PDB file with one MODEL, atoms N, CA, C and O in Angstrom:
MODEL        1
ATOM      1  N   MET A   1     -69.659  40.749 -63.658  1.00  0.00           N
ATOM      2  CA  MET A   1     -70.994  41.163 -63.296  1.00  0.00           C
ATOM      3  C   MET A   1     -70.978  41.968 -61.999  1.00  0.00           C
ATOM      4  O   MET A   1     -71.685  42.968 -61.879  1.00  0.00           O
ATOM      5  N   ALA A   2     -70.187  41.542 -61.044  1.00  0.00           N
ATOM      6  CA  ALA A   2     -70.122  42.255 -59.764  1.00  0.00           C
ATOM      7  C   ALA A   2     -69.643  43.689 -59.964  1.00  0.00           C
ATOM      8  O   ALA A   2     -70.137  44.603 -59.305  1.00  0.00           O
ATOM      9  N   ARG A   3     -68.697  43.891 -60.856  1.00  0.00           N
ATOM     10  CA  ARG A   3     -68.169  45.226 -61.110  1.00  0.00           C
ATOM     11  C   ARG A   3     -69.272  46.138 -61.648  1.00  0.00           C
ATOM     12  O   ARG A   3     -69.332  47.311 -61.278  1.00  0.00           O
ATOM     13  N   LEU A   4     -70.143  45.618 -62.514  1.00  0.00           N
ATOM     14  CA  LEU A   4     -71.239  46.414 -63.059  1.00  0.00           C
ATOM     15  C   LEU A   4     -72.209  46.864 -61.976  1.00  0.00           C
ATOM     16  O   LEU A   4     -72.799  47.940 -62.071  1.00  0.00           O
ATOM     17  N   LEU A   5     -72.368  46.054 -60.966  1.00  0.00           N
ATOM     18  CA  LEU A   5     -73.274  46.369 -59.876  1.00  0.00           C
ATOM     19  C   LEU A   5     -72.625  47.215 -58.792  1.00  0.00           C
ATOM     20  O   LEU A   5     -73.265  47.562 -57.800  1.00  0.00           O
ATOM     21  N   GLY A   6     -71.342  47.549 -58.984  1.00  0.00           N
ATOM     22  CA  GLY A   6     -70.634  48.336 -57.999  1.00  0.00           C
ATOM     23  C   GLY A   6     -70.122  47.513 -56.841  1.00  0.00           C
ATOM     24  O   GLY A   6     -69.738  48.057 -55.805  1.00  0.00           O
ATOM     25  N   LEU A   7     -70.114  46.198 -57.011  1.00  0.00           N
ATOM     26  CA  LEU A   7     -69.596  45.310 -55.974  1.00  0.00           C
ATOM     27  C   LEU A   7     -68.159  44.959 -56.299  1.00  0.00           C
ATOM     28  O   LEU A   7     -67.713  45.114 -57.436  1.00  0.00           O
ATOM     29  N   GLU A   8     -67.461  44.503 -55.331  1.00  0.00           N
ATOM     30  CA  GLU A   8     -66.063  44.178 -55.525  1.00  0.00           C
ATOM     31  C   GLU A   8     -65.774  42.791 -54.979  1.00  0.00           C
ATOM     32  O   GLU A   8     -66.068  42.485 -53.823  1.00  0.00           O
ATOM     33  N   ALA A   9     -65.200  41.970 -55.821  1.00  0.00           N
ATOM     34  CA  ALA A   9     -64.786  40.635 -55.388  1.00  0.00           C
ATOM     35  C   ALA A   9     -63.271  40.614 -55.365  1.00  0.00           C
ATOM     36  O   ALA A   9     -62.624  40.956 -56.356  1.00  0.00           O
ATOM     37  N   GLU A  10     -62.707  40.217 -54.248  1.00  0.00           N
ATOM     38  CA  GLU A  10     -61.259  40.168 -54.120  1.00  0.00           C
ATOM     39  C   GLU A  10     -60.781  38.737 -54.205  1.00  0.00           C
ATOM     40  O   GLU A  10     -61.282  37.851 -53.512  1.00  0.00           O
ATOM     41  N   ALA A  11     -59.811  38.529 -55.061  1.00  0.00           N
ATOM     42  CA  ALA A  11     -59.172  37.226 -55.143  1.00  0.00           C
ATOM     43  C   ALA A  11     -58.001  37.221 -54.179  1.00  0.00           C
ATOM     44  O   ALA A  11     -57.320  38.233 -54.013  1.00  0.00           O
ATOM     45  N   GLU A  12     -57.771  36.091 -53.550  1.00  0.00           N
ATOM     46  CA  GLU A  12     -56.626  35.985 -52.660  1.00  0.00           C
ATOM     47  C   GLU A  12     -55.354  36.000 -53.472  1.00  0.00           C
ATOM     48  O   GLU A  12     -55.278  35.413 -54.551  1.00  0.00           O
ATOM     49  N   SER A  13     -54.371  36.668 -52.948  1.00  0.00           N
ATOM     50  CA  SER A  13     -53.088  36.757 -53.632  1.00  0.00           C
ATOM     51  C   SER A  13     -52.012  36.222 -52.712  1.00  0.00           C
ATOM     52  O   SER A  13     -51.985  36.533 -51.522  1.00  0.00           O
ATOM     53  N   ASP A  14     -51.128  35.418 -53.267  1.00  0.00           N
ATOM     54  CA  ASP A  14     -50.045  34.885 -52.453  1.00  0.00           C
ATOM     55  C   ASP A  14     -48.706  35.506 -52.822  1.00  0.00           C
ATOM     56  O   ASP A  14     -47.650  34.920 -52.583  1.00  0.00           O
ATOM     57  N   THR A  15     -48.760  36.724 -53.421  1.00  0.00           N
ATOM     58  CA  THR A  15     -47.534  37.428 -53.760  1.00  0.00           C
ATOM     59  C   THR A  15     -47.404  38.642 -52.864  1.00  0.00           C
ATOM     60  O   THR A  15     -48.384  39.344 -52.618  1.00  0.00           O
ATOM     61  N   ASP A  16     -46.212  38.891 -52.380  1.00  0.00           N
ATOM     62  CA  ASP A  16     -45.949  40.069 -51.573  1.00  0.00           C
ATOM     63  C   ASP A  16     -45.207  41.083 -52.421  1.00  0.00           C
ATOM     64  O   ASP A  16     -44.345  40.713 -53.218  1.00  0.00           O
ATOM     65  N   GLY A  17     -45.535  42.372 -52.256  1.00  0.00           N
ATOM     66  CA  GLY A  17     -44.852  43.413 -52.987  1.00  0.00           C
ATOM     67  C   GLY A  17     -45.146  43.389 -54.474  1.00  0.00           C
ATOM     68  O   GLY A  17     -44.274  43.729 -55.274  1.00  0.00           O
ATOM     69  N   ALA A  18     -46.339  43.001 -54.862  1.00  0.00           N
ATOM     70  CA  ALA A  18     -46.679  42.876 -56.267  1.00  0.00           C
ATOM     71  C   ALA A  18     -46.726  44.214 -56.982  1.00  0.00           C
ATOM     72  O   ALA A  18     -46.743  44.237 -58.213  1.00  0.00           O
ATOM     73  N   THR A  19     -46.750  45.337 -56.258  1.00  0.00           N
ATOM     74  CA  THR A  19     -46.826  46.635 -56.907  1.00  0.00           C
ATOM     75  C   THR A  19     -45.469  47.123 -57.380  1.00  0.00           C
ATOM     76  O   THR A  19     -45.361  48.230 -57.909  1.00  0.00           O
ATOM     77  N   GLY A  20     -44.440  46.323 -57.200  1.00  0.00           N
ATOM     78  CA  GLY A  20     -43.131  46.678 -57.726  1.00  0.00           C
ATOM     79  C   GLY A  20     -42.654  48.010 -57.198  1.00  0.00           C
ATOM     80  O   GLY A  20     -42.628  48.238 -55.988  1.00  0.00           O
ATOM     81  N   ASP A  21     -42.275  48.892 -58.113  1.00  0.00           N
ATOM     82  CA  ASP A  21     -41.727  50.188 -57.744  1.00  0.00           C
ATOM     83  C   ASP A  21     -42.779  51.284 -57.648  1.00  0.00           C
ATOM     84  O   ASP A  21     -42.428  52.440 -57.408  1.00  0.00           O
ATOM     85  N   LEU A  22     -44.038  50.967 -57.823  1.00  0.00           N
ATOM     86  CA  LEU A  22     -45.074  51.995 -57.780  1.00  0.00           C
ATOM     87  C   LEU A  22     -45.422  52.355 -56.339  1.00  0.00           C
ATOM     88  O   LEU A  22     -45.860  51.506 -55.563  1.00  0.00           O
ATOM     89  N   ASP A  23     -45.223  53.622 -55.994  1.00  0.00           N
ATOM     90  CA  ASP A  23     -45.659  54.085 -54.686  1.00  0.00           C
ATOM     91  C   ASP A  23     -47.066  54.669 -54.838  1.00  0.00           C
ATOM     92  O   ASP A  23     -47.596  54.732 -55.947  1.00  0.00           O
ATOM     93  N   GLU A  24     -47.661  55.088 -53.745  1.00  0.00           N
ATOM     94  CA  GLU A  24     -49.032  55.589 -53.797  1.00  0.00           C
ATOM     95  C   GLU A  24     -49.168  56.801 -54.703  1.00  0.00           C
ATOM     96  O   GLU A  24     -50.194  56.968 -55.362  1.00  0.00           O
ATOM     97  N   GLY A  25     -48.151  57.646 -54.745  1.00  0.00           N
ATOM     98  CA  GLY A  25     -48.192  58.824 -55.619  1.00  0.00           C
ATOM     99  C   GLY A  25     -48.235  58.435 -57.084  1.00  0.00           C
ATOM    100  O   GLY A  25     -48.987  59.020 -57.864  1.00  0.00           O
ATOM    101  N   ALA A  26     -47.434  57.453 -57.462  1.00  0.00           N
ATOM    102  CA  ALA A  26     -47.410  56.995 -58.860  1.00  0.00           C
ATOM    103  C   ALA A  26     -48.730  56.327 -59.229  1.00  0.00           C
ATOM    104  O   ALA A  26     -49.239  56.515 -60.334  1.00  0.00           O
ATOM    105  N   ILE A  27     -49.276  55.557 -58.313  1.00  0.00           N
ATOM    106  CA  ILE A  27     -50.565  54.906 -58.555  1.00  0.00           C
ATOM    107  C   ILE A  27     -51.648  55.960 -58.723  1.00  0.00           C
ATOM    108  O   ILE A  27     -52.460  55.874 -59.645  1.00  0.00           O
ATOM    109  N   SER A  28     -51.669  56.950 -57.844  1.00  0.00           N
ATOM    110  CA  SER A  28     -52.660  58.017 -57.928  1.00  0.00           C
ATOM    111  C   SER A  28     -52.540  58.788 -59.240  1.00  0.00           C
ATOM    112  O   SER A  28     -53.552  59.166 -59.830  1.00  0.00           O
ATOM    113  N   GLU A  29     -51.329  59.019 -59.692  1.00  0.00           N
ATOM    114  CA  GLU A  29     -51.110  59.715 -60.964  1.00  0.00           C
ATOM    115  C   GLU A  29     -51.663  58.901 -62.133  1.00  0.00           C
ATOM    116  O   GLU A  29     -52.312  59.454 -63.021  1.00  0.00           O
ATOM    117  N   LEU A  30     -51.413  57.606 -62.137  1.00  0.00           N
ATOM    118  CA  LEU A  30     -51.951  56.756 -63.200  1.00  0.00           C
ATOM    119  C   LEU A  30     -53.478  56.730 -63.171  1.00  0.00           C
ATOM    120  O   LEU A  30     -54.123  56.742 -64.219  1.00  0.00           O
ATOM    121  N   ILE A  31     -54.040  56.694 -61.990  1.00  0.00           N
ATOM    122  CA  ILE A  31     -55.500  56.701 -61.876  1.00  0.00           C
ATOM    123  C   ILE A  31     -56.058  58.027 -62.384  1.00  0.00           C
ATOM    124  O   ILE A  31     -57.098  58.045 -63.044  1.00  0.00           O
ATOM    125  N   GLN A  32     -55.383  59.133 -62.087  1.00  0.00           N
ATOM    126  CA  GLN A  32     -55.831  60.437 -62.593  1.00  0.00           C
ATOM    127  C   GLN A  32     -55.749  60.474 -64.119  1.00  0.00           C
ATOM    128  O   GLN A  32     -56.654  60.997 -64.769  1.00  0.00           O
ATOM    129  N   GLN A  33     -54.675  59.927 -64.699  1.00  0.00           N
ATOM    130  CA  GLN A  33     -54.555  59.861 -66.148  1.00  0.00           C
ATOM    131  C   GLN A  33     -55.678  59.019 -66.739  1.00  0.00           C
ATOM    132  O   GLN A  33     -56.222  59.348 -67.794  1.00  0.00           O
ATOM    133  N   ARG A  34     -56.019  57.938 -66.058  1.00  0.00           N
ATOM    134  CA  ARG A  34     -57.110  57.076 -66.524  1.00  0.00           C
ATOM    135  C   ARG A  34     -58.437  57.820 -66.472  1.00  0.00           C
ATOM    136  O   ARG A  34     -59.242  57.722 -67.399  1.00  0.00           O
ATOM    137  N   GLN A  35     -58.671  58.568 -65.388  1.00  0.00           N
ATOM    138  CA  GLN A  35     -59.901  59.349 -65.271  1.00  0.00           C
ATOM    139  C   GLN A  35     -60.006  60.382 -66.392  1.00  0.00           C
ATOM    140  O   GLN A  35     -61.078  60.565 -66.970  1.00  0.00           O
ATOM    141  N   THR A  36     -58.909  61.049 -66.696  1.00  0.00           N
ATOM    142  CA  THR A  36     -58.891  62.028 -67.782  1.00  0.00           C
ATOM    143  C   THR A  36     -59.208  61.356 -69.111  1.00  0.00           C
ATOM    144  O   THR A  36     -59.988  61.882 -69.905  1.00  0.00           O
ATOM    145  N   ALA A  37     -58.607  60.201 -69.353  1.00  0.00           N
ATOM    146  CA  ALA A  37     -58.875  59.459 -70.589  1.00  0.00           C
ATOM    147  C   ALA A  37     -60.350  59.069 -70.671  1.00  0.00           C
ATOM    148  O   ALA A  37     -60.961  59.177 -71.734  1.00  0.00           O
ATOM    149  N   ARG A  38     -60.910  58.628 -69.581  1.00  0.00           N
ATOM    150  CA  ARG A  38     -62.331  58.244 -69.568  1.00  0.00           C
ATOM    151  C   ARG A  38     -63.220  59.445 -69.844  1.00  0.00           C
ATOM    152  O   ARG A  38     -64.198  59.327 -70.583  1.00  0.00           O
ATOM    153  N   GLN A  39     -62.903  60.600 -69.264  1.00  0.00           N
ATOM    154  CA  GLN A  39     -63.691  61.807 -69.494  1.00  0.00           C
ATOM    155  C   GLN A  39     -63.625  62.233 -70.959  1.00  0.00           C
ATOM    156  O   GLN A  39     -64.582  62.793 -71.496  1.00  0.00           O
ATOM    157  N   GLN A  40     -62.496  61.965 -71.595  1.00  0.00           N
ATOM    158  CA  GLN A  40     -62.331  62.287 -73.014  1.00  0.00           C
ATOM    159  C   GLN A  40     -62.829  61.164 -73.913  1.00  0.00           C
ATOM    160  O   GLN A  40     -62.672  61.211 -75.133  1.00  0.00           O
ATOM    161  N   ARG A  41     -63.431  60.157 -73.294  1.00  0.00           N
ATOM    162  CA  ARG A  41     -63.982  58.988 -73.985  1.00  0.00           C
ATOM    163  C   ARG A  41     -62.900  58.219 -74.769  1.00  0.00           C
ATOM    164  O   ARG A  41     -63.174  57.611 -75.803  1.00  0.00           O
ATOM    165  N   ASP A  42     -61.677  58.267 -74.247  1.00  0.00           N
ATOM    166  CA  ASP A  42     -60.550  57.504 -74.801  1.00  0.00           C
ATOM    167  C   ASP A  42     -60.443  56.215 -74.000  1.00  0.00           C
ATOM    168  O   ASP A  42     -59.557  56.056 -73.159  1.00  0.00           O
ATOM    169  N   PHE A  43     -61.359  55.304 -74.278  1.00  0.00           N
ATOM    170  CA  PHE A  43     -61.474  54.099 -73.470  1.00  0.00           C
ATOM    171  C   PHE A  43     -60.330  53.117 -73.708  1.00  0.00           C
ATOM    172  O   PHE A  43     -60.036  52.295 -72.841  1.00  0.00           O
ATOM    173  N   ILE A  44     -59.694  53.188 -74.846  1.00  0.00           N
ATOM    174  CA  ILE A  44     -58.541  52.312 -75.107  1.00  0.00           C
ATOM    175  C   ILE A  44     -57.411  52.670 -74.146  1.00  0.00           C
ATOM    176  O   ILE A  44     -56.819  51.784 -73.530  1.00  0.00           O
ATOM    177  N   THR A  45     -57.110  53.957 -74.014  1.00  0.00           N
ATOM    178  CA  THR A  45     -56.063  54.391 -73.084  1.00  0.00           C
ATOM    179  C   THR A  45     -56.459  54.077 -71.646  1.00  0.00           C
ATOM    180  O   THR A  45     -55.634  53.606 -70.863  1.00  0.00           O
ATOM    181  N   ALA A  46     -57.714  54.336 -71.296  1.00  0.00           N
ATOM    182  CA  ALA A  46     -58.192  54.053 -69.936  1.00  0.00           C
ATOM    183  C   ALA A  46     -58.037  52.570 -69.609  1.00  0.00           C
ATOM    184  O   ALA A  46     -57.599  52.217 -68.514  1.00  0.00           O
ATOM    185  N   ASP A  47     -58.395  51.706 -70.552  1.00  0.00           N
ATOM    186  CA  ASP A  47     -58.258  50.264 -70.337  1.00  0.00           C
ATOM    187  C   ASP A  47     -56.790  49.853 -70.242  1.00  0.00           C
ATOM    188  O   ASP A  47     -56.441  48.982 -69.445  1.00  0.00           O
ATOM    189  N   ASP A  48     -55.931  50.472 -71.047  1.00  0.00           N
ATOM    190  CA  ASP A  48     -54.497  50.166 -70.985  1.00  0.00           C
ATOM    191  C   ASP A  48     -53.918  50.520 -69.615  1.00  0.00           C
ATOM    192  O   ASP A  48     -53.120  49.766 -69.058  1.00  0.00           O
ATOM    193  N   ILE A  49     -54.324  51.665 -69.081  1.00  0.00           N
ATOM    194  CA  ILE A  49     -53.831  52.073 -67.751  1.00  0.00           C
ATOM    195  C   ILE A  49     -54.345  51.108 -66.689  1.00  0.00           C
ATOM    196  O   ILE A  49     -53.599  50.717 -65.791  1.00  0.00           O
ATOM    197  N   ARG A  50     -55.612  50.726 -66.787  1.00  0.00           N
ATOM    198  CA  ARG A  50     -56.146  49.742 -65.824  1.00  0.00           C
ATOM    199  C   ARG A  50     -55.350  48.437 -65.902  1.00  0.00           C
ATOM    200  O   ARG A  50     -55.021  47.843 -64.876  1.00  0.00           O
ATOM    201  N   ASP A  51     -55.042  47.995 -67.129  1.00  0.00           N
ATOM    202  CA  ASP A  51     -54.271  46.763 -67.312  1.00  0.00           C
ATOM    203  C   ASP A  51     -52.869  46.892 -66.714  1.00  0.00           C
ATOM    204  O   ASP A  51     -52.359  45.942 -66.119  1.00  0.00           O
ATOM    205  N   GLN A  52     -52.245  48.063 -66.871  1.00  0.00           N
ATOM    206  CA  GLN A  52     -50.911  48.297 -66.289  1.00  0.00           C
ATOM    207  C   GLN A  52     -50.973  48.170 -64.763  1.00  0.00           C
ATOM    208  O   GLN A  52     -50.118  47.540 -64.141  1.00  0.00           O
ATOM    209  N   LEU A  53     -51.989  48.773 -64.188  1.00  0.00           N
ATOM    210  CA  LEU A  53     -52.133  48.713 -62.728  1.00  0.00           C
ATOM    211  C   LEU A  53     -52.421  47.294 -62.262  1.00  0.00           C
ATOM    212  O   LEU A  53     -51.870  46.845 -61.257  1.00  0.00           O
ATOM    213  N   THR A  54     -53.273  46.594 -62.982  1.00  0.00           N
ATOM    214  CA  THR A  54     -53.592  45.208 -62.626  1.00  0.00           C
ATOM    215  C   THR A  54     -52.335  44.343 -62.691  1.00  0.00           C
ATOM    216  O   THR A  54     -52.142  43.462 -61.853  1.00  0.00           O
ATOM    217  N   ALA A  55     -51.484  44.593 -63.681  1.00  0.00           N
ATOM    218  CA  ALA A  55     -50.268  43.799 -63.855  1.00  0.00           C
ATOM    219  C   ALA A  55     -49.305  43.933 -62.677  1.00  0.00           C
ATOM    220  O   ALA A  55     -48.507  43.033 -62.416  1.00  0.00           O
ATOM    221  N   VAL A  56     -49.384  45.067 -61.965  1.00  0.00           N
ATOM    222  CA  VAL A  56     -48.499  45.250 -60.812  1.00  0.00           C
ATOM    223  C   VAL A  56     -49.234  45.062 -59.490  1.00  0.00           C
ATOM    224  O   VAL A  56     -48.728  45.423 -58.427  1.00  0.00           O
ATOM    225  N   GLY A  57     -50.445  44.489 -59.570  1.00  0.00           N
ATOM    226  CA  GLY A  57     -51.152  44.119 -58.350  1.00  0.00           C
ATOM    227  C   GLY A  57     -52.056  45.180 -57.766  1.00  0.00           C
ATOM    228  O   GLY A  57     -52.360  45.138 -56.574  1.00  0.00           O
ATOM    229  N   VAL A  58     -52.499  46.143 -58.581  1.00  0.00           N
ATOM    230  CA  VAL A  58     -53.398  47.185 -58.099  1.00  0.00           C
ATOM    231  C   VAL A  58     -54.762  46.979 -58.742  1.00  0.00           C
ATOM    232  O   VAL A  58     -54.875  46.902 -59.965  1.00  0.00           O
ATOM    233  N   THR A  59     -55.796  46.890 -57.912  1.00  0.00           N
ATOM    234  CA  THR A  59     -57.169  46.757 -58.396  1.00  0.00           C
ATOM    235  C   THR A  59     -57.831  48.124 -58.347  1.00  0.00           C
ATOM    236  O   THR A  59     -57.807  48.798 -57.318  1.00  0.00           O
ATOM    237  N   VAL A  60     -58.424  48.529 -59.467  1.00  0.00           N
ATOM    238  CA  VAL A  60     -59.123  49.804 -59.570  1.00  0.00           C
ATOM    239  C   VAL A  60     -60.620  49.515 -59.552  1.00  0.00           C
ATOM    240  O   VAL A  60     -61.110  48.671 -60.302  1.00  0.00           O
ATOM    241  N   VAL A  61     -61.344  50.232 -58.680  1.00  0.00           N
ATOM    242  CA  VAL A  61     -62.778  50.027 -58.554  1.00  0.00           C
ATOM    243  C   VAL A  61     -63.480  51.351 -58.871  1.00  0.00           C
ATOM    244  O   VAL A  61     -63.348  52.325 -58.130  1.00  0.00           O
ATOM    245  N   ASP A  62     -64.229  51.374 -59.981  1.00  0.00           N
ATOM    246  CA  ASP A  62     -65.019  52.543 -60.353  1.00  0.00           C
ATOM    247  C   ASP A  62     -66.340  52.488 -59.604  1.00  0.00           C
ATOM    248  O   ASP A  62     -67.024  51.464 -59.589  1.00  0.00           O
ATOM    249  N   GLN A  63     -66.685  53.608 -58.983  1.00  0.00           N
ATOM    250  CA  GLN A  63     -67.919  53.674 -58.210  1.00  0.00           C
ATOM    251  C   GLN A  63     -68.850  54.712 -58.823  1.00  0.00           C
ATOM    252  O   GLN A  63     -68.417  55.561 -59.602  1.00  0.00           O
ATOM    253  N   PRO A  64     -70.133  54.639 -58.467  1.00  0.00           N
ATOM    254  CA  PRO A  64     -71.082  55.628 -58.983  1.00  0.00           C
ATOM    255  C   PRO A  64     -70.636  57.049 -58.649  1.00  0.00           C
ATOM    256  O   PRO A  64     -70.024  57.299 -57.611  1.00  0.00           O
ATOM    257  N   GLY A  65     -70.955  57.959 -59.543  1.00  0.00           N
ATOM    258  CA  GLY A  65     -70.601  59.355 -59.313  1.00  0.00           C
ATOM    259  C   GLY A  65     -69.190  59.693 -59.741  1.00  0.00           C
ATOM    260  O   GLY A  65     -68.733  60.812 -59.510  1.00  0.00           O
ATOM    261  N   GLY A  66     -68.488  58.758 -60.359  1.00  0.00           N
ATOM    262  CA  GLY A  66     -67.141  59.022 -60.843  1.00  0.00           C
ATOM    263  C   GLY A  66     -66.038  58.814 -59.821  1.00  0.00           C
ATOM    264  O   GLY A  66     -64.870  59.069 -60.111  1.00  0.00           O
ATOM    265  N   THR A  67     -66.390  58.357 -58.636  1.00  0.00           N
ATOM    266  CA  THR A  67     -65.389  58.093 -57.612  1.00  0.00           C
ATOM    267  C   THR A  67     -64.630  56.816 -57.961  1.00  0.00           C
ATOM    268  O   THR A  67     -65.211  55.838 -58.430  1.00  0.00           O
ATOM    269  N   VAL A  68     -63.327  56.847 -57.722  1.00  0.00           N
ATOM    270  CA  VAL A  68     -62.489  55.679 -57.991  1.00  0.00           C
ATOM    271  C   VAL A  68     -61.755  55.301 -56.723  1.00  0.00           C
ATOM    272  O   VAL A  68     -61.134  56.143 -56.074  1.00  0.00           O
ATOM    273  N   ARG A  69     -61.831  54.018 -56.373  1.00  0.00           N
ATOM    274  CA  ARG A  69     -61.057  53.476 -55.257  1.00  0.00           C
ATOM    275  C   ARG A  69     -60.049  52.504 -55.831  1.00  0.00           C
ATOM    276  O   ARG A  69     -60.245  51.967 -56.922  1.00  0.00           O
ATOM    277  N   TRP A  70     -58.991  52.280 -55.114  1.00  0.00           N
ATOM    278  CA  TRP A  70     -58.015  51.269 -55.522  1.00  0.00           C
ATOM    279  C   TRP A  70     -57.440  50.614 -54.286  1.00  0.00           C
ATOM    280  O   TRP A  70     -57.449  51.174 -53.190  1.00  0.00           O
ATOM    281  N   HIS A  71     -56.942  49.419 -54.497  1.00  0.00           N
ATOM    282  CA  HIS A  71     -56.244  48.720 -53.414  1.00  0.00           C
ATOM    283  C   HIS A  71     -55.246  47.754 -54.028  1.00  0.00           C
ATOM    284  O   HIS A  71     -55.362  47.348 -55.185  1.00  0.00           O
ATOM    285  N   ARG A  72     -54.279  47.409 -53.225  1.00  0.00           N
ATOM    286  CA  ARG A  72     -53.283  46.425 -53.664  1.00  0.00           C
ATOM    287  C   ARG A  72     -53.838  45.040 -53.452  1.00  0.00           C
ATOM    288  O   ARG A  72     -54.528  44.773 -52.467  1.00  0.00           O
ATOM    289  N   GLN A  73     -53.535  44.171 -54.375  1.00  0.00           N
ATOM    290  CA  GLN A  73     -54.013  42.787 -54.274  1.00  0.00           C
ATOM    291  C   GLN A  73     -53.158  41.990 -53.334  1.00  0.00           C
ATOM    292  O   GLN A  73     -53.410  40.804 -53.124  1.00  0.00           O
TER     293      GLN A  73
ENDMDL
END
């Protein structure tokens, strides 16, 4: 529900280095691919990319106007 309202709830994480081998450039590239998929209304691919990022400890936050923020958990 918070995500729908544009709010962000952060869960505490007790893992360090959860992003594995992904550097900021790789994360940004995946987010750009996700944005392209969303613009093409390919929501399955967009959701898969979000799941990949979540699995390595990256939270993606969609904001109004199409802006996307991300942070490491």
